[in-house]
C-alpha positions in Angstrom: 108.0 112.1 89.2 111.4 111.6 90.9 114.2 113.1 88.7 116.8 110.6 87.4 120.3 110.9 88.7 122.9 111.7 86.1 126.5 110.9 86.8 129.2 112.8 84.9 132.2 110.6 85.1 135.7 109.6 83.9 134.9 105.9 83.9 138.3 104.6 85.0 138.6 107.1 87.9 138.4 105.4 91.4 136.2 108.3 92.5 133.8 107.8 89.7 133.8 104.0 90.3 133.0 104.8 94.0 129.8 106.5 93.0 128.8 103.8 90.5 129.2 101.3 93.3 126.9 103.3 95.6 124.3 103.7 92.9 124.5 100.0 92.1 124.3 99.0 95.7 121.2 101.1 96.3 119.6 100.0 93.0 119.2 103.6 91.9 118.2 104.3 88.3 120.8 106.6 86.8 122.4 107.8 83.5 126.1 107.8 82.9 127.6 110.8 81.1 131.2 110.2 79.9 133.7 113.1 80.4 136.8 113.3 78.3 139.7 113.9 80.7 141.2 116.3 78.2 138.0 118.3 77.6 136.0 119.1 80.8 134.1 122.0 79.3 130.7 120.3 79.8 131.3 119.8 83.5 132.8 123.3 83.8 129.6 124.8 82.2 127.4 122.7 84.5 129.1 123.3 87.9 131.6 126.1 87.3 134.6 123.8 88.1 136.2 120.9 86.2 136.3 118.1 88.7 134.5 114.7 88.4 132.5 112.9 89.4 129.6 115.3 89.3 125.9 114.5 89.7 122.8 116.1 88.5 119.5 115.4 90.4 116.7 117.8 89.5 118.0 121.2 90.3 121.0 119.9 92.3 124.5 120.0 90.9 127.1 118.4 93.1 130.7 117.5 92.8 133.2 115.8 95.1 132.8 112.0 95.6 132.6 112.2 99.4 129.8 114.8 99.2 128.0 112.8 96.5 128.1 109.7 98.6 126.5 111.6 101.5 123.9 113.1 99.3 122.9 109.7 97.9 122.7 108.3 101.4 120.7 111.2 102.8 118.2 111.4 99.9 117.7 107.7 99.3 117.7 106.3 102.9 115.1 103.6 102.1 116.8 102.2 99.0 119.4 99.7 99.8 121.7 99.7 102.8 122.8 102.9 104.5 126.3 104.0 103.4 127.1 105.8 106.6 126.7 104.8 110.3 124.1 106.4 112.6 126.4 106.1 115.5 129.5 108.2 116.3 132.0 105.4 116.5 130.9 103.9 113.3 131.0 107.2 111.5 134.5 107.9 112.8 135.7 104.5 111.5 134.2 105.1 108.1 135.8 108.6 107.9 139.2 107.1 108.9 139.0 104.6 106.0 138.0 107.5 103.7 141.1 109.4 104.8 143.3 106.3 104.3 142.0 105.8 100.8 143.7 109.1 100.0 147.0 107.5 101.0 146.4 104.4 99.0 145.5 106.3 95.8 149.0 107.8 95.5 150.3 104.5 94.0 147.6 104.5 91.4 148.2 108.1 90.5 152.0 107.6 90.0 151.4 104.7 87.6 148.5 106.4 85.8 150.8 109.3 85.0 153.3 106.9 83.4 150.5 105.1 81.5 149.2 108.3 80.0 152.7 109.3 79.1 153.1 105.9 77.2 155.9 104.7 79.4 156.8 102.6 82.4 159.4 102.6 85.1 160.4 99.5 87.1 161.5 101.5 90.1 158.2 103.4 90.3 156.2 100.2 89.8 158.1 98.4 92.6 157.7 101.3 95.0 154.0 101.6 94.3 153.5 97.9 94.8 155.5 97.9 98.0 153.5 100.9 99.4 150.2 99.2 98.5 151.2 96.0 100.2 152.3 97.8 103.3 149.2 100.0 103.5 146.8 97.0 103.2 148.3 95.0 106.1 145.7 96.0 108.7 142.9 96.0 106.0 143.8 92.4 105.4 143.6 91.7 109.1 140.3 93.4 109.4 138.9 91.4 106.5 140.0 88.2 108.1 137.5 88.9 110.8 134.6 90.5 108.9 133.6 90.6 105.2 133.4 94.5 105.4 135.6 97.2 106.9 133.1 98.8 109.3 130.4 96.8 111.1 128.8 93.8 109.6 127.5 95.3 106.3 129.0 97.2 103.4 129.4 100.9 104.0 131.0 104.0 102.3 134.3 102.8 103.8 134.3 99.8 101.4 133.0 101.7 98.4 135.8 104.3 98.9 138.8 102.0 99.4 137.9 99.1 97.0 138.0 101.1 93.7 141.5 102.3 94.6 142.9 98.8 95.4 141.1 97.3 92.4 144.0 98.6 90.3 146.4 96.4 92.3 144.2 93.3 91.6 142.9 93.7 88.1 141.3 90.5 86.9 142.8 88.8 83.8 139.5 89.2 81.9 139.5 93.0 82.5 143.1 93.3 81.4 142.4 91.5 78.2 139.9 94.1 77.1 141.6 97.3 78.2 145.1 98.7 77.8 144.8 100.6 81.0 143.7 97.6 83.0 146.5 95.5 81.4 149.0 98.1 82.4 148.0 98.1 86.0 147.8 94.3 86.1 151.4 94.2 85.0 152.8 97.1 87.1 150.9 97.2 90.3 150.6 94.2 92.7 149.0 93.7 96.1 151.6 91.0 96.8 151.4 87.8 98.8 149.1 87.3 101.8 146.2 89.5 100.6 143.6 86.8 99.8 140.9 88.4 102.0 141.6 91.8 100.3 141.2 90.3 96.8 138.0 88.6 97.7 136.6 91.8 99.3 137.6 93.8 96.2 135.6 91.4 94.1 132.6 91.7 96.4 132.6 95.4 96.2 133.2 95.7 92.5 130.2 93.4 91.9 128.0 96.5 92.7 129.3 98.2 89.6 126.3 97.2 87.5 
């Protein structure tokens, strides 16, 4: 019997969302284990370190969202689409978007710190929104030509970038049910001229099921 995947996650973390999108896209049965950001003792006992997301799969214990994506793709190649390209150019393109997601996440991190502190700052919000708008210019151009970032199908590039940018395009319904989402809807904006990006975020987030 194939062991079930268990994902230890902080639900609102873009890195945890990334893994949920991959699991949903591939249709893999899994169990979600909530991790308290202020008490990571369970993850520490499991893996010897406090970072999330972490997965359990049989005897495997793995942390690091990039490593987990690669593990899922390598171990479940026949379930759902492949997350990584078999050719060198495609793989390089995916890895470049993975790298760029690290630049995009700085805006989310700055505002998350303010949210957790129970405060806001108009200057920080404006700077984060401006940076997000600027860093998505070529992403918007790419999505005007194709529904996905690399090739003609969803890949790890999409699953990595979309959860970060989601926080700059939080839907009204999500904001109504979550103080965190409401905060980001108010304080982080994609800005004008990002219609393709918004539609792409919706397509990607639909895999979170």
